[in-house]
C-alpha positions in Angstrom: 0.0 -0.2 -0.1 1.3 3.4 -0.9 1.7 6.1 1.3 -1.2 8.7 1.3 1.1 11.8 0.6 2.5 9.8 -2.7 -1.4 9.5 -4.2 -1.7 13.0 -3.3 0.8 14.2 -5.2 0.7 12.0 -7.9 -3.4 13.7 -7.9 -1.7 17.0 -7.8 0.0 16.4 -10.7 -2.3 14.7 -12.6 -4.7 17.4 -11.9 -2.2 20.5 -13.1 -1.3 18.4 -16.3 -5.2 18.3 -17.2 -6.0 21.6 -16.7 -2.6 23.2 -17.4 -4.1 25.7 -19.9 -6.8 26.7 -17.9 -4.4 27.4 -14.8 -2.1 29.3 -17.0 -4.3 31.5 -18.2 -6.0 31.8 -14.9 -2.7 32.3 -12.8 -0.9 34.6 -15.3 -4.2 36.8 -15.6 -4.3 37.2 -12.0 -0.6 38.1 -11.5 -1.0 40.5 -14.1 -4.1 42.5 -12.4 -2.5 42.4 -9.1 0.9 43.3 -9.6 -0.9 46.0 -11.9 -3.1 47.2 -8.8 -0.1 47.2 -6.4 1.9 48.9 -9.2 -0.5 51.7 -10.2 -1.2 52.0 -6.2 2.8 53.6 -6.0 3.6 50.4 -3.3 7.2 49.8 -3.5 9.0 47.4 -1.0 10.1 50.3 0.9 6.5 51.2 1.6 6.3 47.7 3.8 4.2 48.0 6.9 3.0 51.7 6.3 -0.2 52.8 5.3 0.3 54.4 1.8 -3.5 54.0 0.5 -5.5 57.4 0.2 -9.1 55.8 1.2 -10.4 56.9 4.4 -10.2 54.4 6.9 -14.2 53.9 7.3 -14.5 52.9 3.4 -12.6 49.7 3.6 -13.3 47.5 6.8 -11.7 44.6 6.9 -9.6 42.0 9.0 -6.7 43.2 7.9 -4.9 46.8 8.2 -5.0 48.5 4.7 -1.1 48.5 4.5 -0.9 44.8 4.3 -3.1 44.4 0.9 -0.6 45.8 -1.3 2.1 43.2 0.4 -0.6 40.6 -0.3 -1.3 41.1 -3.7 2.5 41.8 -4.6 3.5 38.4 -2.7 0.7 36.7 -4.5 0.9 37.7 -8.0 4.1 37.9 -8.9 4.6 34.3 -8.5 1.2 33.4 -9.9 2.5 35.2 -12.9 5.7 33.7 -13.1 3.9 30.2 -12.5 1.0 30.9 -15.3 3.7 32.3 -17.9 5.4 28.9 -17.5 2.5 26.6 -17.6 1.5 28.3 -20.7 5.2 28.1 -22.2 5.7 24.7 -21.5 2.3 23.6 -23.0 3.0 25.7 -26.0 6.6 24.2 -25.8 5.5 20.5 -25.7 3.0 21.0 -28.5 5.8 22.3 -30.7 8.2 19.6 -29.9 5.8 16.6 -30.1 4.0 17.9 -33.4 0.6 17.9 -32.0 -1.5 20.7 -33.2 -0.4 23.8 -31.4 -3.6 25.6 -29.2 -3.8 28.9 -31.5 -5.4 30.8 -28.4 -2.9 29.9 -26.1 -0.5 31.0 -28.7 -2.3 34.2 -29.1 -2.3 35.0 -25.2 1.8 34.4 -25.2 2.1 37.2 -27.6 -0.2 39.6 -26.0 0.8 39.2 -22.8 4.7 39.0 -24.1 4.1 41.8 -26.5 2.0 43.7 -23.9 4.4 43.9 -21.3 7.4 44.8 -23.9 5.5 47.8 -25.3 4.4 49.4 -22.0 6.2 47.7 -19.5 9.6 48.7 -17.7 12.6 49.1 -20.3 15.5 48.2 -18.0 17.8 49.0 -20.8 16.9 52.6 -20.7 17.8 55.2 -17.4 14.7 55.8 -15.1 14.7 59.5 -15.7 13.6 58.5 -19.7 10.6 56.3 -19.2 7.7 58.5 -20.0 4.9 57.3 -17.8 5.5 57.4 -13.7 4.4 53.5 -13.3 7.2 52.7 -15.6 9.5 54.3 -12.6 7.5 52.5 -10.0 7.9 49.1 -11.4 11.4 50.0 -11.8 11.5 51.0 -7.8 10.9 47.1 -7.2 15.0 47.0 -8.3 16.9 46.5 -11.4 16.5 42.2 -11.0 12.6 42.8 -10.5 12.5 44.9 -14.0 15.0 42.6 -15.9 13.4 39.4 -14.7 10.0 40.6 -16.1 11.5 42.1 -19.3 13.2 38.7 -20.3 10.0 36.8 -19.2 8.1 39.2 -21.9 10.4 38.4 -24.0 10.6 34.8 -23.5 6.6 34.5 -23.8 6.5 36.8 -26.9 9.1 34.5 -28.7 7.5 31.1 -27.9 3.9 32.7 -28.6 5.0 34.0 -31.8 6.7 30.2 -32.9 3.5 28.5 -31.8 1.4 31.3 -33.5 3.3 30.8 -36.5 3.0 26.9 -36.4 -0.5 27.2 -35.9 -1.4 29.5 -38.8 0.8 27.2 -41.0 -1.0 24.3 -39.7 -4.6 26.1 -40.3 -3.5 26.9 -44.0 -2.6 23.3 -44.8 -6.4 22.2 -43.3 -8.1 25.6 -44.9 -6.7 26.2 -48.0 -9.3 28.1 -49.3 -9.6 30.2 -45.8 -7.9 33.2 -47.4 -5.9 33.4 -44.4 -2.1 34.3 -45.7 0.9 32.7 -44.0 
């Protein structure tokens, strides 16, 4: 008889494999949304434990003090973004390597996430003073490592998404030659 923790781990791995695309899109979207909330709220790591929100205390009544929302959003949003992007990229790479039909929706999501960040995100190759928007400076206030990690993640996700989208469009054109879609 197998130990209980082995069967639970095996079931969890099977669950993640079965719902890899759904989990990847959910986690990546969750990460993008909550990191945006933190960054647009002008919170940075140096504000940890300080009340930086501008709403009156009677507006938000909760069990947690308002100064803990941003760290919780940051500490859950950033790993969720990384894990979600990794799940989507791994799924796409598996499809590319195995020759199975690539999921076009995942390819589009990867391109949108990657391109979106590279176009509107923090550009760590520039000095912070040259960044046109305040929230880009806010992203870089989390440190160069954070900015570079997001930048490299955006590049990798964009490249995997573009390759997947290209393969998907070629396969679609092969199956539907009279669709009028150019490759």
